[in-house]
N, C-alpha and C positions, 0 to 999 in steps of 0.2 A: 450354615454348617451346624450339625448336631453334636459335634465333638471337637476336640482340639485339632487344628489344622494349620497349615502354613500357607500364607498367601504371598505370592511374589509379584511385585509390580515392576514393570520396565518403563523407564522414562526416556524421553528424548527432548533435546532443546529445540524450541521453535521460536521464531521471531514474528512479531506482529507488524504487518504492513497495513498502515492506516491511510485511507484515501479520502479526500474531501475536495469540495469546491468552495471558492470565495468569489462573490457572495454565494451563500447556500442556494442551490437550485438553479444556478446559472448555466450548468452543463452537466454532462454525465461523464464519469471517470470509470476506467476499468483497468485491472480487475477491481473488485470490491475489496473492502477491508477483510483481511484473512491472515491466518497463522501459516507460516511457511518454514521449511527447514533451512538451517544456515547454509549459505552458499548458493541458494536458489536464485536463478536469474529469471526475471519477469519483465515483460514489456508493459509499461504504463501508457495509457492512451486517454485522450479527452475528446469530447464532442460538445461543442457549445449549443445551448438551447437558442431558439429563435430570439433575436434581439440582442444577443451577447457575442462578444469577440474574445477568443482566447488570447491571453497576453504571455503568461509564463507559469512555470512550475516553481514552487518553493519546497525544497526537500530538507528534511532533518534526519540525521542518523547516518551511520557508516554504510556507504554504498548508495546513498540517496542521490537524486538529481535536482539541480536548480538551473533553470534556463528556459529558452523560448521554443524548444522543439516540442511539437504536440504529442510526439510518440518517442519513447526512449526506453532502452533496456537497462534495468538496474539489477544489482546483485545484493542480496540481503546479507550483510556482515554483522547485523545487529537490528534492533527494532528501527523501522523507518516510517516516517510520516510524510506523505506527499500531498500538496494542495495545489490544484489548478486554479489560477487566478484569471478572472474575466472582467471585462468592462462593457458598458453599453454604448 
């Protein structure tokens, strides 16, 4: 701007969905880590890599999932971290 002006910013709350595997590289999870709007429902999925077996999810945060279902729909009520756990 070359003179005085007003800049207006509009903000919205979003929550981070963090996705991981344990051990690292044991499988593929979807969706990837991403920012989502509050109340968004998303289906988490896992696919084990060769030589690994899926055991369970460990979820942290409001609306997360912990359990043995390989695919589950969760709703983001806050930041969520989901980790797919595997064994050989």
